[in-house]
C-alpha positions as CSV (number, residue, x, y, z in Angstrom):
1,X,20.8,19.3,-42.8
2,X,20.4,18.1,-46.9
3,X,24.7,17.3,-46.4
4,X,24.3,14.8,-43.6
5,X,21.0,12.7,-45.3
6,X,23.0,12.7,-48.4
7,X,26.7,11.8,-46.4
8,X,24.3,9.3,-45.1
9,X,22.8,7.6,-47.8
10,X,26.3,7.1,-49.5
11,X,27.3,5.5,-46.6
12,X,24.6,3.2,-46.2
13,X,24.9,2.7,-50.6
14,X,28.9,1.8,-50.2
15,X,27.5,-1.0,-47.4
16,X,25.7,-1.9,-49.6
17,X,27.9,-2.2,-52.4
18,X,30.3,-4.1,-50.3
19,X,28.3,-6.8,-49.4
20,X,26.8,-7.4,-53.0
21,X,31.3,-7.4,-53.7
22,X,31.5,-9.6,-50.5
23,X,28.7,-12.1,-52.4
24,X,29.9,-11.4,-55.8
25,X,33.3,-12.5,-54.2
26,X,32.2,-16.2,-53.1
27,X,29.9,-17.2,-55.1
28,X,31.4,-16.3,-58.7
29,X,29.6,-17.9,-61.4
30,X,31.9,-21.0,-61.9
31,X,33.6,-21.8,-65.0
32,X,32.8,-25.7,-66.3
33,X,35.7,-27.1,-68.3
34,X,34.9,-30.2,-70.4
35,X,37.0,-33.4,-70.3
36,X,37.2,-36.3,-67.9
37,X,39.5,-38.8,-67.5
38,X,38.8,-40.7,-70.3
39,X,39.6,-38.2,-72.5
40,X,43.4,-38.5,-71.8
41,X,43.5,-42.5,-71.7
42,X,43.6,-42.5,-67.9
43,X,41.7,-44.8,-65.7
44,X,39.9,-42.8,-61.9
45,X,37.7,-43.4,-59.5
46,X,35.1,-41.2,-58.8
47,X,35.3,-40.5,-54.6
48,X,34.2,-37.6,-52.4
49,X,35.7,-36.8,-49.7
50,X,33.7,-35.8,-46.5
51,X,34.8,-32.6,-45.0
52,X,34.3,-31.4,-41.8
53,X,31.5,-29.4,-42.2
54,X,29.4,-32.0,-44.3
55,X,30.5,-31.1,-47.6
56,X,31.1,-33.0,-50.3
57,X,34.4,-32.9,-51.9
58,X,34.3,-34.2,-55.4
59,X,37.3,-35.7,-56.6
60,X,39.2,-38.3,-58.7
61,X,41.4,-41.0,-57.6
62,X,44.1,-42.7,-60.3
63,X,45.7,-45.0,-58.6
64,X,49.4,-46.1,-58.8
65,X,49.8,-48.4,-56.6
66,X,52.8,-48.5,-54.4
67,X,53.2,-44.8,-55.1
68,X,53.6,-41.3,-54.1
69,X,50.4,-38.9,-54.3
70,X,49.8,-36.2,-56.5
71,X,47.0,-33.8,-54.9
72,X,46.0,-31.3,-58.0
73,X,43.9,-28.0,-56.5
74,X,42.1,-25.8,-59.8
75,X,42.7,-22.3,-59.9
76,X,39.2,-19.7,-58.6
77,X,36.4,-20.3,-60.4
78,X,37.8,-23.1,-62.7
79,X,36.9,-26.8,-61.8
80,X,38.8,-30.4,-61.4
81,X,39.1,-31.1,-65.1
82,X,41.2,-28.3,-65.8
83,X,44.2,-29.7,-64.1
84,X,43.2,-33.3,-66.0
85,X,46.9,-32.3,-68.3
86,X,49.2,-32.6,-65.6
87,X,47.5,-35.2,-64.0
88,X,48.1,-37.3,-67.1
89,X,52.3,-36.5,-67.0
90,X,51.8,-37.3,-63.8
91,X,50.3,-40.5,-63.7
92,X,52.7,-43.0,-65.0
93,X,54.9,-42.4,-61.4
94,X,52.3,-41.2,-58.8
95,X,49.0,-41.4,-56.8
96,X,46.9,-38.9,-58.6
97,X,44.2,-37.5,-56.7
98,X,42.0,-34.0,-58.2
99,X,40.1,-32.4,-56.2
100,X,36.6,-29.9,-56.8
101,X,37.5,-27.2,-54.5
102,X,34.0,-26.3,-52.7
103,X,31.8,-24.6,-54.2
104,X,33.3,-25.3,-57.6
105,X,32.5,-28.3,-60.0
106,X,30.7,-31.3,-58.7
107,X,31.5,-30.3,-54.9
108,X,29.1,-29.8,-52.6
109,X,29.3,-26.2,-50.2
110,X,26.9,-22.9,-50.9
111,X,30.0,-20.6,-50.8
112,X,34.1,-20.3,-51.8
113,X,36.1,-19.1,-49.1
114,X,39.6,-18.3,-50.3
115,X,41.4,-21.1,-48.2
116,X,39.3,-20.4,-44.8
117,X,36.9,-23.5,-45.3
118,X,39.9,-24.9,-47.9
119,X,42.4,-26.0,-45.7
120,X,41.1,-28.3,-43.5
121,X,39.3,-29.8,-46.6
122,X,42.3,-30.6,-47.9
123,X,44.1,-31.9,-44.8
124,X,40.5,-34.4,-44.7
125,X,42.0,-35.4,-49.1
126,X,45.6,-36.5,-47.0
127,X,43.1,-38.1,-44.8
128,X,41.5,-40.1,-47.4
129,X,44.8,-40.8,-49.5
130,X,46.1,-42.2,-46.0
131,X,43.1,-44.8,-44.9
132,X,44.2,-45.3,-48.6
133,X,47.9,-46.0,-47.2
134,X,49.5,-43.1,-48.8
135,X,52.1,-41.5,-46.8
136,X,53.5,-39.6,-49.1
137,X,51.4,-36.7,-50.4
138,X,53.0,-33.8,-52.0
139,X,50.5,-30.8,-53.7
140,X,50.0,-28.8,-56.7
141,X,48.0,-26.2,-56.9
142,X,47.1,-22.9,-59.1
143,X,46.1,-20.0,-58.1
144,X,43.4,-20.4,-55.3
145,X,44.8,-24.3,-55.7
146,X,48.4,-22.8,-54.5
147,X,47.6,-20.2,-51.6
148,X,45.3,-23.4,-50.4
149,X,48.5,-25.7,-50.7
150,X,50.8,-22.9,-48.6
151,X,47.9,-22.6,-45.9
152,X,47.9,-26.4,-45.6
153,X,51.3,-27.4,-45.5
154,X,52.7,-24.9,-42.9
155,X,49.7,-26.7,-40.2
156,X,49.8,-30.0,-41.8
157,X,53.9,-31.9,-41.3
158,X,51.7,-34.5,-43.6
159,X,52.2,-33.1,-46.9
160,X,55.3,-33.1,-48.1
161,X,56.5,-30.7,-50.8
162,X,53.9,-28.1,-52.2
163,X,54.6,-26.8,-56.1
164,X,52.4,-23.5,-56.1
165,X,51.5,-21.4,-59.7
166,X,50.9,-17.5,-59.3
167,X,49.3,-18.0,-55.3
168,X,48.1,-15.2,-54.8
169,X,50.4,-13.6,-50.9
170,X,47.7,-12.0,-49.1
171,X,43.9,-11.6,-49.8
172,X,44.1,-8.3,-48.4
173,X,46.3,-6.9,-50.4
174,X,44.8,-8.6,-53.6
175,X,41.1,-6.8,-52.9
176,X,43.3,-3.5,-52.9
177,X,44.7,-4.1,-56.3
178,X,41.7,-5.3,-57.8
179,X,40.2,-1.7,-57.1
180,X,42.4,0.1,-57.4
181,X,39.6,2.0,-58.9
182,X,38.7,3.4,-56.3
183,X,41.1,4.8,-55.2
184,X,41.1,5.3,-51.2
185,X,37.4,4.0,-51.2
186,X,39.6,1.0,-51.9
187,X,40.7,0.6,-47.9
188,X,37.6,0.5,-46.1
189,X,35.3,-1.8,-48.8
190,X,38.2,-4.3,-48.1
191,X,37.9,-4.3,-44.3
192,X,34.1,-3.7,-44.6
193,X,34.3,-7.2,-46.8
194,X,36.3,-8.7,-44.5
195,X,33.3,-7.9,-41.6
196,X,30.9,-9.8,-44.0
197,X,33.0,-12.7,-44.3
198,X,32.9,-12.5,-39.9
199,X,29.4,-12.3,-40.5
200,X,28.4,-15.1,-42.9
201,X,31.7,-17.3,-43.0
202,X,33.1,-17.3,-39.5
203,X,36.1,-15.4,-39.2
204,X,38.4,-13.4,-40.9
205,X,39.3,-16.1,-44.8
206,X,42.5,-13.6,-45.0
207,X,44.3,-14.7,-41.9
208,X,46.3,-16.2,-42.3
209,X,48.0,-15.1,-45.8
210,X,49.5,-17.6,-48.0
211,X,52.5,-15.8,-47.4
212,X,52.6,-15.8,-43.6
213,X,52.0,-19.4,-43.5
214,X,55.0,-19.7,-46.5
215,X,57.2,-18.1,-43.6
216,X,57.2,-20.9,-41.3
217,X,57.3,-23.9,-44.2
218,X,60.9,-26.0,-44.4
219,X,59.6,-28.3,-46.7
220,X,60.1,-28.1,-50.4
221,X,58.0,-25.6,-52.4
222,X,58.4,-24.7,-55.6
223,X,57.3,-21.4,-56.8
224,X,56.2,-20.5,-60.2
225,X,55.2,-16.9,-61.7
226,X,55.1,-14.9,-64.2
227,X,56.2,-11.4,-65.0
228,X,53.4,-10.8,-67.0
229,X,50.7,-12.6,-65.0
230,X,47.5,-10.0,-65.5
231,X,45.5,-11.7,-62.8
232,X,47.9,-12.3,-59.7
233,X,50.4,-9.6,-59.5
234,X,54.1,-10.3,-60.0
235,X,54.3,-8.4,-56.7
236,X,52.8,-11.5,-55.2
237,X,55.4,-13.7,-55.9
238,X,58.2,-11.4,-54.8
239,X,56.6,-11.1,-51.4
240,X,56.0,-14.8,-51.1
241,X,60.2,-15.1,-52.2
242,X,61.1,-13.3,-49.1
243,X,58.8,-15.3,-47.1
244,X,60.2,-18.7,-48.4
245,X,63.8,-16.8,-48.3
246,X,65.3,-18.9,-44.7
247,X,63.9,-22.0,-46.5
248,X,66.7,-24.2,-48.1
249,X,64.4,-26.8,-50.3
250,X,62.8,-23.2,-51.6
251,X,63.0,-22.7,-55.6
252,X,61.7,-20.0,-58.0
253,X,60.8,-20.5,-61.3
254,X,59.8,-16.9,-62.1
255,X,60.3,-18.1,-66.4
256,X,58.1,-15.5,-68.4
257,X,55.4,-17.9,-69.2
258,X,53.1,-15.0,-69.6
259,X,50.0,-14.3,-69.2
260,X,47.6,-16.0,-66.0
261,X,47.7,-20.1,-66.3
262,X,50.0,-20.3,-69.3
263,X,52.6,-22.9,-68.8
264,X,55.3,-23.9,-71.1
265,X,55.8,-27.3,-72.9
266,X,58.6,-28.1,-70.1
267,X,56.7,-27.1,-67.3
268,X,55.1,-31.4,-66.7
269,X,58.8,-32.7,-66.8
270,X,60.1,-29.6,-64.2
271,X,57.1,-30.6,-62.5
272,X,57.6,-34.3,-61.8
273,X,61.1,-33.8,-61.3
274,X,60.3,-32.0,-58.5
275,X,58.0,-34.5,-56.8
276,X,60.0,-37.1,-57.8
277,X,62.8,-35.5,-56.2
278,X,61.0,-35.2,-53.3
279,X,58.4,-37.4,-53.2
């Protein structure tokens, strides 16, 4: 009888821990990035893009009349100011739209959904540009932003090119990798967190995976990753490369640049050239 009681208490504690981990994942402490467009001598318009559920997405629009547009998506748990150096490099040739993903920066939203609702949010950003007469649109995303870019491009043909730096290939797999210290318990932990996503967010936030989405892409894709990345293991890049194997427009830059987010000085030119060629 005592064993049964202890086992029941352990199960209850484990379920509670999974719920806590779920909420810490979708409501992480946000990183405030200092900086504004003026710091880079950029003239930007503060705009708000309205998501399907009414959430206001804060954005900076750096307009260049007649030019194609590049949407910049930051990583988790940062904000759009993190993309300002890249925006400065792209602005001489492109209209640039920097967006705070929901929950982050100055955007609304009680939680991040790690791509589940952000896919439609990105479509709304494309709508915003289309309403301004801009139809040639590319997307650059870093980490979570890269995963969102791949997921959305598979569903929205208006996105003509995607560059993704260190996106995860599969959220379930990434979760299991983050909790390796739990050994076999990591598997039920992640499955319980998926259950909580269905309960509180209305769906399985791990489906579809960016790797599944990448298999459907025929547009130009530039995938950048470092084997030394300490946050998104390089295995994710290898899985995405396999998913993009039939895409003749896929390019892979796996040069060892260092850790997560470490971009070499030549990266700006590479990205400008990529979007210049395909937009």
